Legacy VTK file of the C-alpha trace (Angstrom):
# vtk DataFile Version 3.0
C-alpha trace
ASCII
DATASET POLYDATA
POINTS 417 float
120.318 -81.612 -3.822
118.689 -82.299 -7.236
117.313 -85.385 -8.826
118.586 -85.550 -12.410
117.843 -87.531 -15.550
120.446 -87.703 -18.320
120.241 -88.970 -21.905
123.238 -89.283 -24.223
123.243 -89.589 -27.987
126.137 -90.015 -30.440
129.736 -91.074 -30.158
132.012 -92.314 -27.377
133.185 -88.735 -26.829
129.658 -87.727 -25.837
129.374 -90.679 -23.571
132.637 -89.777 -21.899
131.422 -86.221 -21.369
128.193 -87.497 -19.835
130.160 -89.725 -17.445
132.149 -86.705 -16.305
128.908 -84.715 -15.853
127.491 -87.447 -13.719
130.674 -87.801 -11.663
130.566 -84.145 -10.808
126.900 -84.221 -10.002
127.347 -87.135 -7.700
130.295 -85.415 -6.033
127.974 -82.431 -5.414
125.393 -84.585 -3.706
122.867 -84.925 -6.583
121.454 -88.281 -7.595
120.138 -89.937 -10.769
116.516 -91.057 -11.192
115.099 -93.440 -13.877
113.004 -90.986 -15.894
112.395 -87.279 -16.545
108.962 -87.428 -14.799
110.812 -88.098 -11.466
113.547 -85.544 -12.031
114.136 -81.904 -11.082
116.505 -81.538 -13.980
116.908 -83.242 -17.328
120.193 -83.219 -19.292
120.222 -83.941 -23.053
123.655 -84.632 -24.537
123.050 -84.255 -28.301
124.388 -85.571 -31.613
124.323 -83.895 -35.004
125.432 -86.451 -37.594
122.617 -86.033 -40.165
119.480 -83.982 -40.668
117.300 -86.768 -39.340
119.370 -86.933 -36.135
118.942 -83.145 -35.727
115.121 -83.485 -36.011
115.157 -86.270 -33.432
117.242 -84.117 -31.075
114.844 -81.173 -31.366
111.832 -83.459 -30.806
113.414 -85.115 -27.793
114.422 -81.771 -26.328
110.839 -80.547 -26.645
109.541 -83.619 -24.961
112.016 -83.321 -22.038
111.178 -79.668 -21.588
107.548 -80.681 -21.166
108.301 -83.487 -18.726
110.687 -81.813 -16.226
111.208 -78.497 -14.446
114.562 -77.598 -16.001
116.319 -78.772 -19.150
120.010 -78.431 -20.018
121.051 -79.200 -23.577
124.646 -79.970 -24.400
126.715 -81.986 -26.869
127.550 -81.550 -30.543
124.280 -80.183 -31.846
123.887 -77.830 -28.859
127.326 -76.328 -29.483
127.337 -76.279 -33.281
123.639 -75.393 -33.850
122.414 -74.002 -30.566
120.213 -71.471 -32.412
118.057 -74.402 -33.693
116.805 -74.969 -30.077
116.163 -71.257 -29.619
114.318 -70.972 -32.896
112.133 -73.966 -31.914
111.340 -72.109 -28.710
112.420 -75.057 -26.546
112.398 -74.143 -22.929
115.979 -75.214 -22.100
119.444 -73.784 -21.611
122.114 -74.620 -24.159
125.473 -75.133 -22.404
128.933 -76.445 -22.934
129.094 -79.877 -21.190
131.632 -78.474 -18.633
129.067 -75.894 -17.494
126.255 -78.339 -16.849
127.151 -79.587 -13.351
127.359 -76.068 -11.958
124.122 -75.079 -13.590
122.320 -77.987 -12.019
123.309 -76.852 -8.497
120.864 -73.954 -8.680
123.412 -71.678 -6.993
123.828 -74.061 -4.056
127.127 -74.875 -2.337
128.836 -78.096 -3.500
128.470 -81.018 -1.140
131.752 -82.774 -0.346
132.066 -86.336 0.786
131.064 -87.061 4.428
134.601 -88.188 5.408
136.253 -85.216 3.591
138.890 -87.553 2.187
141.137 -86.451 -0.667
140.815 -88.096 -4.104
143.326 -88.480 -6.916
141.949 -88.568 -10.444
144.670 -88.802 -13.035
147.063 -85.986 -12.109
144.363 -83.979 -10.341
144.104 -84.217 -6.550
140.759 -83.185 -4.977
141.293 -81.875 -1.446
138.142 -80.996 0.554
139.539 -78.679 3.302
136.321 -78.569 5.425
132.709 -79.465 5.511
129.770 -77.119 5.882
129.400 -73.379 5.563
128.468 -70.259 7.560
125.576 -69.200 5.270
121.878 -69.743 5.493
120.744 -68.947 1.859
116.978 -69.116 1.444
117.180 -71.191 -1.778
119.828 -73.733 -0.797
119.134 -77.253 0.443
122.733 -78.228 0.857
122.900 -76.631 4.296
120.392 -79.253 5.489
122.893 -81.950 4.637
126.112 -80.340 5.762
125.486 -77.963 8.694
127.911 -75.391 9.932
131.501 -75.200 8.966
133.818 -77.822 10.455
137.429 -77.012 9.693
140.265 -79.546 10.300
143.566 -77.980 11.499
145.879 -76.567 8.841
148.435 -79.286 9.644
145.923 -82.039 8.794
145.086 -80.551 5.378
148.715 -79.983 4.583
149.438 -83.656 5.304
146.638 -84.636 2.926
148.030 -82.280 0.316
151.554 -83.743 0.701
150.107 -87.249 0.252
148.415 -86.206 -2.949
151.632 -84.653 -4.321
153.612 -87.776 -3.355
150.998 -89.857 -5.153
151.527 -87.933 -8.367
149.140 -84.976 -8.206
150.204 -82.079 -10.422
147.033 -80.033 -9.743
145.452 -79.803 -6.259
141.918 -78.497 -6.236
140.957 -77.020 -2.865
137.243 -77.704 -2.369
134.476 -77.216 0.173
131.003 -75.731 0.536
132.687 -72.340 0.963
136.529 -72.282 1.091
136.530 -68.631 2.142
135.226 -69.388 5.612
137.794 -72.077 6.391
138.718 -71.613 10.080
135.701 -69.493 11.046
134.491 -72.238 13.426
137.710 -71.825 15.461
137.432 -68.070 15.488
140.074 -67.422 12.896
140.257 -66.669 9.149
142.849 -69.049 7.865
142.369 -69.789 4.200
145.355 -67.645 3.166
147.492 -69.373 5.823
146.477 -72.817 4.562
147.317 -71.921 1.025
150.772 -70.571 2.020
151.527 -73.831 3.752
150.352 -75.968 0.838
152.395 -73.940 -1.675
155.486 -74.562 0.514
155.254 -78.340 -0.141
158.173 -79.462 -2.177
157.308 -80.413 -5.802
156.197 -78.980 -9.121
152.399 -78.652 -8.952
149.611 -76.117 -9.124
146.784 -75.258 -6.713
143.312 -74.105 -7.601
141.031 -72.568 -4.896
137.428 -73.700 -5.165
134.250 -71.752 -4.532
134.560 -68.983 -1.930
131.620 -66.776 -1.169
132.289 -63.020 -1.379
131.565 -62.465 2.392
134.310 -64.874 3.466
136.835 -63.565 0.911
136.023 -59.885 1.739
137.470 -60.115 5.293
140.795 -61.571 4.063
140.950 -60.074 0.568
144.190 -58.227 1.028
145.983 -61.230 2.705
144.582 -63.584 0.149
145.556 -61.499 -2.912
149.050 -61.195 -1.473
149.368 -64.939 -1.136
148.277 -65.328 -4.717
150.775 -62.814 -5.876
153.645 -64.447 -3.905
153.074 -68.054 -4.965
153.500 -69.178 -8.539
151.961 -72.565 -7.626
148.606 -70.864 -7.047
146.432 -70.376 -10.167
145.446 -66.723 -10.225
141.806 -67.689 -10.184
138.923 -66.857 -7.831
135.479 -68.331 -7.895
133.271 -65.844 -5.904
129.535 -66.297 -6.679
127.763 -62.997 -6.408
124.347 -64.476 -7.480
122.703 -61.041 -8.033
123.553 -57.443 -8.804
120.731 -56.235 -6.522
121.196 -55.786 -2.801
117.423 -56.205 -2.389
117.546 -59.658 -3.973
120.714 -60.602 -2.118
118.859 -59.750 1.102
115.913 -61.968 0.096
118.363 -64.735 -0.784
119.930 -64.235 2.671
123.295 -63.926 1.122
125.728 -62.450 3.616
127.321 -59.957 1.267
126.313 -56.820 -0.603
127.402 -55.874 -4.137
129.829 -53.224 -2.759
131.743 -55.965 -0.881
131.965 -58.158 -4.014
133.352 -55.128 -5.931
135.941 -54.436 -3.220
137.188 -57.977 -3.548
137.609 -57.532 -7.297
139.316 -54.176 -6.833
141.845 -55.665 -4.403
142.723 -58.493 -6.736
142.973 -56.083 -9.676
145.422 -53.914 -7.740
147.482 -56.871 -6.562
147.640 -59.263 -9.561
148.589 -58.414 -13.154
146.497 -61.196 -14.733
143.841 -63.140 -12.961
140.556 -64.915 -13.758
137.263 -63.985 -12.029
134.668 -66.683 -11.928
131.165 -65.971 -10.607
127.613 -67.223 -10.584
124.258 -65.520 -11.166
120.783 -66.850 -10.284
118.182 -65.363 -12.542
114.467 -65.349 -11.889
114.597 -65.456 -8.103
110.976 -65.045 -6.860
111.475 -61.422 -5.739
113.661 -60.342 -8.723
112.076 -57.393 -10.535
113.052 -56.058 -13.988
115.109 -53.476 -12.280
116.886 -56.062 -10.164
117.710 -58.087 -13.282
119.008 -54.954 -15.016
121.297 -54.340 -12.044
122.666 -57.930 -12.442
123.280 -57.347 -16.148
125.091 -54.074 -15.375
127.276 -55.812 -12.766
128.133 -58.591 -15.274
129.188 -56.069 -17.882
131.093 -53.909 -15.381
133.186 -56.679 -13.843
133.502 -58.852 -16.996
134.253 -62.212 -15.317
135.923 -64.730 -17.590
133.949 -67.648 -16.269
130.248 -67.248 -15.501
127.593 -69.745 -14.408
124.085 -68.619 -15.158
121.296 -70.590 -13.423
117.556 -70.139 -13.655
116.047 -70.314 -10.206
114.185 -73.497 -9.371
112.582 -74.351 -6.039
114.231 -76.857 -3.686
111.884 -78.700 -1.295
112.155 -77.647 2.299
113.826 -74.277 1.577
112.277 -70.917 2.430
112.489 -69.733 -1.152
110.276 -72.670 -2.212
107.450 -71.080 -0.269
107.694 -67.811 -2.235
105.407 -67.077 -5.097
107.621 -67.706 -8.134
108.071 -65.849 -11.418
106.724 -67.321 -14.672
108.886 -69.632 -16.735
108.822 -67.259 -19.652
110.299 -64.416 -17.583
113.023 -66.669 -16.248
113.866 -67.974 -19.637
114.048 -64.485 -21.175
116.344 -63.211 -18.370
118.504 -66.335 -18.610
118.789 -66.012 -22.370
119.799 -62.326 -22.149
122.476 -62.978 -19.463
123.832 -66.120 -21.171
124.263 -64.144 -24.414
126.118 -61.374 -22.585
128.242 -64.026 -20.853
129.259 -65.640 -24.145
130.149 -62.229 -25.499
132.323 -61.325 -22.513
134.076 -64.671 -22.207
134.622 -64.966 -25.931
136.282 -61.533 -26.018
138.599 -62.570 -23.185
139.786 -65.697 -25.081
139.931 -63.807 -28.358
142.388 -61.265 -26.695
144.713 -64.264 -25.929
145.263 -65.164 -29.594
148.922 -64.565 -30.541
150.120 -64.457 -26.972
152.644 -66.752 -25.339
151.604 -68.692 -22.242
154.490 -70.225 -20.235
154.454 -73.256 -17.897
150.933 -74.335 -18.823
149.960 -77.538 -17.084
148.576 -80.403 -19.190
145.703 -81.424 -16.928
143.860 -84.169 -18.757
143.241 -85.817 -22.105
140.615 -84.278 -24.341
138.803 -85.737 -27.339
140.292 -86.761 -30.729
143.918 -86.767 -29.705
143.862 -83.476 -27.790
144.865 -82.455 -24.251
143.467 -79.778 -21.973
145.957 -77.395 -20.460
145.643 -74.581 -17.895
147.670 -71.366 -17.906
148.659 -69.444 -14.731
145.209 -67.864 -14.532
143.430 -71.226 -14.989
142.326 -70.353 -18.545
141.745 -73.475 -20.636
143.938 -74.047 -23.751
143.385 -77.031 -25.951
146.324 -78.574 -27.791
145.250 -80.760 -30.776
147.338 -83.639 -32.186
148.834 -84.160 -28.705
150.533 -87.396 -29.567
152.565 -85.675 -32.302
153.843 -83.257 -29.653
154.348 -85.977 -27.081
152.157 -84.261 -24.515
150.620 -86.159 -21.606
148.829 -85.080 -18.471
151.146 -83.832 -15.735
153.630 -82.111 -18.047
154.327 -78.411 -18.212
154.562 -76.747 -21.614
154.991 -73.282 -23.113
152.231 -72.519 -25.603
151.381 -69.930 -28.206
147.632 -69.296 -28.424
146.598 -69.710 -32.080
142.809 -69.595 -32.025
139.792 -69.591 -29.724
136.235 -70.649 -29.177
133.855 -68.980 -26.712
134.949 -70.938 -23.648
138.480 -71.931 -24.384
141.517 -71.275 -26.600
143.688 -73.398 -28.858
147.455 -73.457 -28.621
150.602 -74.909 -30.086
153.754 -75.873 -28.144
156.648 -73.469 -28.541
LINES 1 418
417 0 1 2 3 4 5 6 7 8 9 10 11 12 13 14 15 16 17 18 19 20 21 22 23 24 25 26 27 28 29 30 31 32 33 34 35 36 37 38 39 40 41 42 43 44 45 46 47 48 49 50 51 52 53 54 55 56 57 58 59 60 61 62 63 64 65 66 67 68 69 70 71 72 73 74 75 76 77 78 79 80 81 82 83 84 85 86 87 88 89 90 91 92 93 94 95 96 97 98 99 100 101 102 103 104 105 106 107 108 109 110 111 112 113 114 115 116 117 118 119 120 121 122 123 124 125 126 127 128 129 130 131 132 133 134 135 136 137 138 139 140 141 142 143 144 145 146 147 148 149 150 151 152 153 154 155 156 157 158 159 160 161 162 163 164 165 166 167 168 169 170 171 172 173 174 175 176 177 178 179 180 181 182 183 184 185 186 187 188 189 190 191 192 193 194 195 196 197 198 199 200 201 202 203 204 205 206 207 208 209 210 211 212 213 214 215 216 217 218 219 220 221 222 223 224 225 226 227 228 229 230 231 232 233 234 235 236 237 238 239 240 241 242 243 244 245 246 247 248 249 250 251 252 253 254 255 256 257 258 259 260 261 262 263 264 265 266 267 268 269 270 271 272 273 274 275 276 277 278 279 280 281 282 283 284 285 286 287 288 289 290 291 292 293 294 295 296 297 298 299 300 301 302 303 304 305 306 307 308 309 310 311 312 313 314 315 316 317 318 319 320 321 322 323 324 325 326 327 328 329 330 331 332 333 334 335 336 337 338 339 340 341 342 343 344 345 346 347 348 349 350 351 352 353 354 355 356 357 358 359 360 361 362 363 364 365 366 367 368 369 370 371 372 373 374 375 376 377 378 379 380 381 382 383 384 385 386 387 388 389 390 391 392 393 394 395 396 397 398 399 400 401 402 403 404 405 406 407 408 409 410 411 412 413 414 415 416
């Protein structure tokens, strides 16, 4: 788990985004410290009102980059003038605020609550289906806190899902350190069976499956893809973190899969589903990663073209085996991260651009956005923003047909039909 320091400048919208970043970080087992000198990670949520503010943001970003191991820059200036930070040669990653929590995790598994209780936030129900994982990744400290997979029976998780639906949940997010290995501790592969049972609950809601490592998914890829195809309640979305395009690096990371298995998962979903969203993660700058290894990761990114990508620069976690390895220089990690992040933005931007002019039916209004907008999700969990929501009478929990009218890199804009 990481120690983080966060600073927020600007309007109430920025402060709201920072609160959400912190909530997700706390849910993942990270904790806040008082200053950047005590932190593993610093987060700067920026403002860009006037030129003086911009100069202050650049100066503060430079100071934070010198005071902490990793810096993530988000907020208005980061998104509108991200090139300013690159031109100033500030050693930090510019990210949309929604990407920050995942980047901080350093490729580690999320850490669910000890009691694995469901949570209802607005119309979103968070359902941890198990605790622990079956992996032993050399860079991950989460395993020290969670141990091996401990899977409650399907019936117990279904009861929790029913309670969330009855309490008003319109979206159930299935979470865990590794959802793909649910049931392995009992000698069975049961994620697809659990999803089938949850989708059979009476009610109008959607289900999103959280992070599932490629090895766990690979063994049930055909059964899982068929469950997705047969159930409209399931978002056609899979988060399978590959972490590297090099089998050599994957071996050093002690990941349980190889690139070929990851590709076979994608091939199966491509053959079974007409439209679906692939989400994945890459760690750049792992201590043993060579230029050739990085090139393989870049090639895999461009070949598979995931629509959601988390790019993380490797940082050492105390007590892990990777922390004992001789690391790469910060300049190398920054250059590789910059190259991959640029390719990611191009790929994701093209995916959202292709949506413009299309109709998206039964999109779920998930939560309120900023400045009288709402955030919606289509059947493949793509994010569509509807502005002037009050004029359209849209509130979280409603379903709406949308026409996509425009796009940004990480999301689209739509109008109700």
